[in-house]
N, C-alpha and C positions, 0 to 999 in steps of 0.2 A: 945755148938753144933751150928754149922752155917747151913743156907740154901744153897744148892747148885742148887736146881731146884724148879722153880716155874711153876705151872701148872694151866692153866685156863681151867675150863670145859665149854663145849658147844657143838654145832652142827655146823661143817663147811656147807658152801653153803650160796648163796644169800639169799634163802628162809627163813633161821633162824638168819640172822645177827642181826635183831632188837628184837628177841624174849628174854622174861626174862630169858629163860634157858641158855642164852649166856652171864651172867653177868661174868662170869670168863673169857671168851674171851675178853670181853671189858676192863677187868683191865690189862690182859696181852698186849694188844694192846697199852694201855696208857703207861704201863711201856717200852715197846720197843721204843715208840715215845720219851719218857723223857730221856732214857738212850742210844739213838742212836743205837738200834739194829733193824735188819729186819729180818722178818721171811722167812724162805725158807723150801720148802717141803723136808721132809727127809722120803722117803719111808721105810726106815728100821726101823724107830721109829713110823711109822703109824701116822705122824702128821707133823705140821710146827714148826719148832725150830728157835729160836733166841738166840744169845749170847750176854749178856750185862755185863758192870761192875757197880756194885751197892755197895757203901761204900768200894771200893777197892777189892772186890770180884767178881770173874767170876761166873755169874749165867746163867744157861740155862733156857729159857722160852719155854714152850711146850703148843700147842694148838692140842690135838689129833684129827685126822681126822676120828675116828672110830665111831663116833657119841656117844652121852651120854652113853648109856647102856653098851658100850664095851671100855669105856676110859682106862681101867686098863692096857689092852693090851699094848698100846702106852707108859703109864707111866712106866709100869715094863720093857719094852724093853730099853727105855733111860736110866733108873736108873741101870739096870743090865750092860749096856754096860760102862757106866761110873763110875760105882761101887759106886753109890749114896744110902745110906741107907733110909728107910722110915723117920727116924727122921730128915733127911736132906731135906725133902721136904716140900714145901708149896702148897697146893691145894686151889684154889680159885673157889667158886661156889655161885650159887644163893641159897638163904635161905628163905622158905616160912615162917618160924618161926619168922622172924624178919621183922619190917616194912620197906619199902622203906625209905632210909636215915641213916639206922643203918648198921653198919659193925662191925663184932665182930671176934676176934681171938681166936682160941682154940687148945688144942693138944688131940689128941686120941678121942675116942668115937665112938659111933656107926654110922649107915649110915642115921638114921632117915627117911627112905624111898626114900632117894635119890638115884637114879639108877647109877649116876656116881660114887657117894662114895661107894655105894655097890660094884660095879665092881672093883673099885681101891683096896679096902679093901681085895677082894678075889684074885686078881692078884699078890698084894704085900704080902700076907699072913700076914699082919699086919694092926692095926688100929692106930699104933703110928707115925703119920704124923701130921703136922700142917694144919689147915684149917682156911682160910680167909673166912668167911661167909657174903655175900653180900645180904642185906635184900631185898626181892622184895614183900613181903606181901603175904598174903593168901587170896583165892577168898571166903573163908567162909564155904565151904562145900569140903569134902574130894573127891566126885565124880567129882568135877569141876577141880582138880589141873592139870591133864594131859593137858587139853584145856587151862588153865590159862598161865601155864609156856610156852606154845607154842603160845603165843601171845605177841604183842609189849605192853609195859607198856604206860600209858598215859603220856602227857607232864610234868605233875606235878609229876608223879613217876619218870620220867626220870630224872628230876632235883634234886630229893631226892637221887636217886641212884647214881649219879654224885657226890653229896656232900659226900655220904658214901665212894665212892672211893677216893676221895680227902682226907677225914680223914684218911683212910687206906695208902694212898701214904706218908702221913707225917710221918708214922711210919715204913716204908717199910725198912729203912737202919738199924732200931734197930732190926727189925725181922731177917733180913739177917745176921746181927752180932751176933745174939744169944740172945739179950737182949730182950726176948720175955715178961717177967714179965712186965718190964717197958712199952713196946709197948702196952701191954693189958690195963694197967692202963690208959694211954694217951687215947687209942681208946675207952675204955669202959666208960670213963667219959665225952666223948663229946657229946653233944646234938644237 
C-alpha cells in the first residue's frame, strides 16, 4: 500500500500560524517547499491543496481550511474525489503525549481526544489511516490543554519540533512507498 494523500492538521489564518496545533500545517509546508509544490485554495475540497512528486509518486498535500474540529469534511471530499482509500492517507498532527523533538508513525487507533482526528475518523468512517504524530509536549494538566495548543511553543520547543520534523522527512519516501515498518524502525530509534 502506498500513500496518495498527506494531510496536515491545523487552523488557517495568521492568528493561528505559530500555534502548536498547527504542527501538521508546518510539516506540509516544508514538504511542499522541498518537493517544489505550491498550495492553491480549492473551495470544493474546503482547503489548500498542493501536488508534489515524492519518490516517483504523485502525492496530494492538503491543509483543511475548515478549522481543526471539522477537518474530516475537507479530507473526505478530496479522498472521495480522487478515490483515495483511508489506508492511502497520512495524517500529520500535533501530539500532546509526545515531547517536542519526537515524531512517531502509527497506523490506525483512536483519536486520543484530538478533535481533528476525531472528526477525520467520523468523516472517513474508518480509523485505518496512517498518522505522523509530531510531539508538542503536554501542559501537565488536562484543563490547560485547549489553551496550550492555541499558543506558540518556546524557542527551545520550536527547535525540538523542527528536529522531529527533520527526522520524519528523512523517512517520508519510505512512508510514501509503503515501507512503513522500515520507516517506523528508523524514526522510532532516533533520539
